[in-house]
VOBA-1610 file (N, C-alpha, C; in pm, whole numbers, padded with zeros to 5 digits, always signed):
BEGIN
Unk+04549+05818+13415Unk+04555+05942+13492Unk+04492+05917+13630Unk+04557+05964+13732Unk+04510+05947+13869Unk+04394+06042+13896Unk+04284+05990+13948Unk+04167+06071+13980Unk+04186+06138+14116Unk+04148+06267+14124Unk+04159+06342+14249Unk+04021+06384+14296Unk+03999+06369+14426Unk+03869+06399+14488Unk+03860+06547+14523Unk+03745+06607+14495Unk+03720+06747+14527Unk+03629+06753+14649Unk+03677+06817+14755Unk+03600+06831+14878Unk+03512+06957+14872Unk+03418+06964+14963Unk+03320+07074+14969Unk+03386+07211+14971Unk+03491+07227+15051Unk+03552+07359+15066Unk+03613+07412+14937Unk+03654+07323+14847Unk+03707+07368+14718Unk+03594+07429+14635Unk+03480+07360+14632Unk+03363+07416+14563Unk+03321+07550+14625Unk+03322+07556+14759Unk+03281+07680+14827Unk+03373+07797+14794Unk+03505+07773+14795Unk+03598+07883+14761Unk+03573+07931+14618Unk+03544+07838+14529Unk+03520+07873+14389Unk+03387+07948+14374Unk+03282+07897+14435Unk+03149+07955+14417Unk+03130+08089+14489Unk+03190+08103+14606Unk+03168+08225+14685Unk+03272+08332+14658Unk+03387+08293+14607Unk+03497+08387+14581Unk+03531+08470+14705Unk+03514+08410+14823Unk+03538+08484+14947Unk+03686+08505+14978Unk+03772+08436+14906Unk+03916+08455+14917Unk+03970+08455+14774Unk+04004+08572+14719Unk+04042+08581+14578Unk+04157+08488+14537Unk+04259+08473+14622Unk+04371+08387+14584Unk+04329+08240+14581Unk+04249+08198+14678Unk+04201+08059+14679Unk+04103+08035+14564Unk+04021+08135+14533Unk+03929+08124+14419Unk+04008+08093+14291Unk+04116+08166+14268Unk+04196+08146+14148Unk+04256+08005+14142Unk+04304+07957+14256Unk+04362+07822+14262Unk+04255+07717+14232Unk+04137+07735+14288Unk+04027+07641+14265Unk+03979+07648+14121Unk+03972+07768+14067Unk+03931+07786+13927Unk+04027+07713+13833Unk+04153+07718+13865Unk+04254+07650+13784Unk+04235+07498+13788Unk+04203+07445+13904Unk+04176+07300+13916Unk+04059+07261+13826Unk+03949+07337+13834Unk+03832+07304+13753Unk+03860+07320+13605Unk+03937+07421+13570Unk+03974+07443+13430Unk+04053+07323+13377Unk+04151+07278+13454Unk+04230+07161+13414Unk+04143+07037+13402Unk+04045+07024+13493Unk+03954+06910+13487Unk+03869+06911+13362Unk+03810+07024+13331Unk+03725+07037+13211Unk+03807+07012+13085Unk+03931+07057+13085Unk+04019+07037+12969Unk+04074+06895+12960Unk+04046+06813+13061Unk+04092+06675+13060Unk+04237+06658+13102Unk+04296+06760+13161Unk+04435+06751+13205Unk+04447+06678+13340Unk+04341+06683+13419Unk+04334+06606+13543Unk+04196+06543+13550Unk+04186+06434+13624Unk+04062+06359+13638Unk+04006+06389+13777Unk+03884+06445+13783Unk+03827+06489+13910Unk+03705+06406+13947Unk+03680+06398+14078Unk+03564+06326+14130Unk+03516+06394+14257Unk+03389+06375+14287Unk+03334+06416+14416Unk+03222+06320+14450Unk+03152+06344+14560Unk+03048+06252+14604Unk+02915+06323+14625Unk+02812+06243+14637Unk+02680+06296+14669Unk+02677+06364+14805Unk+02758+06316+14898Unk+02765+06378+15030Unk+02825+06518+15021Unk+02923+06536+14935Unk+02982+06668+14914Unk+02876+06762+14857Unk+02798+06714+14760Unk+02693+06797+14701Unk+02591+06835+14809Unk+02550+06740+14892Unk+02454+06769+15000Unk+02511+06871+15099Unk+02638+06854+15137Unk+02701+06949+15229Unk+02713+07087+15165Unk+02743+07089+15038Unk+02755+07215+14965Unk+02621+07290+14964Unk+02514+07219+14935Unk+02380+07281+14935Unk+02348+07335+15074Unk+02370+07253+15176Unk+02338+07295+15313Unk+02420+07418+15353Unk+02549+07419+15322Unk+02636+07530+15360Unk+02599+07659+15285Unk+02574+07647+15156Unk+02534+07766+15080Unk+02403+07824+15133Unk+02311+07738+15168Unk+02180+07782+15217Unk+02188+07839+15358Unk+02253+07767+15449Unk+02250+07806+15590Unk+02356+07910+15627Unk+02478+07892+15581Unk+02586+07983+15621Unk+02597+08104+15529Unk+02592+08079+15399Unk+02611+08189+15303Unk+02480+08257+15264Unk+02367+08199+15305Unk+02234+08258+15279Unk+02207+08277+15130Unk+02256+08184+15049Unk+02232+08187+14905Unk+02088+08141+14881Unk+02020+08204+14787Unk+01881+08166+14758Unk+01875+08026+14699Unk+01760+07963+14718Unk+01739+07829+14666Unk+01758+07826+14514Unk+01706+07927+14445Unk+01719+07933+14299Unk+01865+07939+14257Unk+01945+08019+14327Unk+02088+08029+14294Unk+02162+07899+14325Unk+02122+07835+14434Unk+02185+07707+14469Unk+02155+07604+14362Unk+02030+07597+14318Unk+01992+07501+14213Unk+02075+07526+14087Unk+02092+07651+14051Unk+02171+07685+13933Unk+02317+07641+13949Unk+02376+07674+14064Unk+02517+07641+14089Unk+02539+07489+14092Unk+02451+07418+14160Unk+02466+07273+14171Unk+02445+07206+14036Unk+02351+07257+13958Unk+02327+07202+13824Unk+02452+07215+13737Unk+02520+07328+13747Unk+02643+07349+13671Unk+02751+07250+13718Unk+02764+07235+13849Unk+02865+07143+13902Unk+02838+07001+13855Unk+02714+06956+13871Unk+02681+06817+13837Unk+02701+06790+13687Unk+02681+06891+13605Unk+02697+06871+13460Unk+02838+06907+13410Unk+02930+06935+13501Unk+03067+06969+13461Unk+03134+06851+13392Unk+03192+06879+13276Unk+03264+06777+13202Unk+03381+06724+13283Unk+03402+06596+13274Unk+03517+06529+13337Unk+03514+06535+13490Unk+03397+06555+13550Unk+03383+06547+13695Unk+03297+06425+13724Unk+03360+06324+13781Unk+03289+06200+13812Unk+03216+06215+13945Unk+03086+06184+13943Unk+03005+06182+14064Unk+02919+06055+14058Unk+02940+05962+14151Unk+02853+05844+14152Unk+02708+05890+14171Unk+02617+05821+14111Unk+02473+05854+14122Unk+02442+05993+14068Unk+02517+06036+13968Unk+02498+06169+13910Unk+02354+06191+13863Unk+02292+06088+13806Unk+02154+06101+13758Unk+02057+06123+13874Unk+02076+06050+13982Unk+01990+06066+14099Unk+02007+06206+14156Unk+02131+06252+14165Unk+02158+06386+14219Unk+02093+06493+14132Unk+02106+06482+14001Unk+02047+06582+13912Unk+01895+06583+13923Unk+01834+06465+13926Unk+01689+06457+13943Unk+01646+06510+14079Unk+01727+06486+14181Unk+01697+06539+14315Unk+01704+06691+14317Unk+01800+06748+14247Unk+01811+06894+14238Unk+01688+06952+14169Unk+01641+06884+14065Unk+01520+06930+13995Unk+01399+06923+14088Unk+01383+06812+14159Unk+01271+06798+14253Unk+01282+06903+14363Unk+01400+06923+14417Unk+01426+07024+14520Unk+01386+07163+14470Unk+01412+07190+14343Unk+01380+07322+14288Unk+01229+07343+14272Unk+01156+07235+14256Unk+01012+07244+14227Unk+00923+07232+14350Unk+00974+07178+14457Unk+00894+07154+14577Unk+00954+07229+14695Unk+00871+07256+14792Unk+00916+07321+14914Unk+00960+07213+15014Unk+01071+07147+14977Unk+01125+07039+15060Unk+01276+07054+15070Unk+01333+06984+15168Unk+01478+06983+15185Unk+01542+06901+15072Unk+01667+06935+15042Unk+01739+06861+14938Unk+01752+06713+14974Unk+01784+06683+15098Unk+01803+06543+15138Unk+01674+06464+15117Unk+01559+06524+15148Unk+01432+06456+15123Unk+01411+06437+14973Unk+01447+06536+14893Unk+01437+06523+14748Unk+01526+06409+14700Unk+01649+06405+14750Unk+01741+06298+14711Unk+01682+06161+14747Unk+01633+06148+14870Unk+01579+06020+14913Unk+01457+05979+14831Unk+01373+06075+14795Unk+01256+06046+14712Unk+01299+05996+14574Unk+01397+06062+14516Unk+01446+06019+14384Unk+01516+05884+14395Unk+01593+05864+14500Unk+01657+05734+14524Unk+01551+05625+14530Unk+01442+05654+14602Unk+01333+05556+14612Unk+01278+05523+14474Unk+01255+05624+14392Unk+01202+05601+14256Unk+01297+05515+14173Unk+01425+05546+14179Unk+01524+05471+14101Unk+01531+05325+14143Unk+01495+05298+14269Unk+01504+05162+14321Unk+01366+05101+14349Unk+01263+05157+14287Unk+01127+05103+14290Unk+01065+05092+14430Unk+01092+05192+14514Unk+01022+05202+14642Unk+00910+05304+14627Unk+00792+05270+14676Unk+00682+05366+14677Unk+00643+05405+14819Unk+00676+05322+14915Unk+00634+05342+15054Unk+00753+05376+15141Unk+00727+05468+15236Unk+00834+05510+15328Unk+00776+05523+15469Unk+00851+05476+15565Unk+00821+05505+15705Unk+00892+05635+15738Unk+00816+05735+15779Unk+00878+05864+15812Unk+00778+05951+15886Unk+00831+06036+15973Unk+00748+06140+16035Unk+00759+06271+15958Unk+00841+06272+15853Unk+00867+06392+15775Unk+00757+06412+15671Unk+00677+06516+15688Unk+00564+06541+15599Unk+00604+06593+15462Unk+00734+06624+15442Unk+00781+06661+15308Unk+00748+06553+15206Unk+00751+06428+15249Unk+00725+06318+15156Unk+00581+06317+15107Unk+00490+06381+15181Unk+00350+06390+15137Unk+00336+06478+15013Unk+00433+06562+14986Unk+00430+06653+14872Unk+00482+06590+14743Unk+00529+06467+14752Unk+00594+06404+14638Unk+00504+06294+14581Unk+00467+06313+14455Unk+00381+06217+14387Unk+00448+06080+14380Unk+00367+05978+14398Unk+00417+05842+14386Unk+00478+05786+14512Unk+00481+05865+14618Unk+00537+05816+14745Unk+00426+05818+14850Unk+00414+05708+14920Unk+00316+05697+15028Unk+00392+05691+15160Unk+00368+05793+15243Unk+00436+05799+15374Unk+00347+05736+15478Unk+00411+05659+15567Unk+00339+05596+15676Unk+00417+05619+15805Unk+00346+05662+15908Unk+00410+05677+16040Unk+00397+05547+16116Unk+00506+05505+16178Unk+00500+05379+16256Unk+00412+05394+16380
//
């Protein structure tokens, strides 16, 4: 079965229901994917863009974003490279007052045995096990 990539706007139409006809079309795609009728994939960049768009443009609360992204990442038959890193980053993002991208990078560092980071971003000071150093 040929795998099809899901872009950010498909998730947005589904999650926001801002266009009822497009919502139904997107819902049908996800339904077919979960049922195994089509093979779906997306990327970590799509997830990051989705979080940013929901937060900045749609003004969705962080708690609601965490819930929505958790459902997406755990969707059956949706392939996402680095799914474990993304899920752990969503959990860290939900627990700390940091940006999602910083949470992702912190989790990426843990998965790849980095403890030290050069950064001016003080968000990393809030994450246990990471030592931030300014150049």
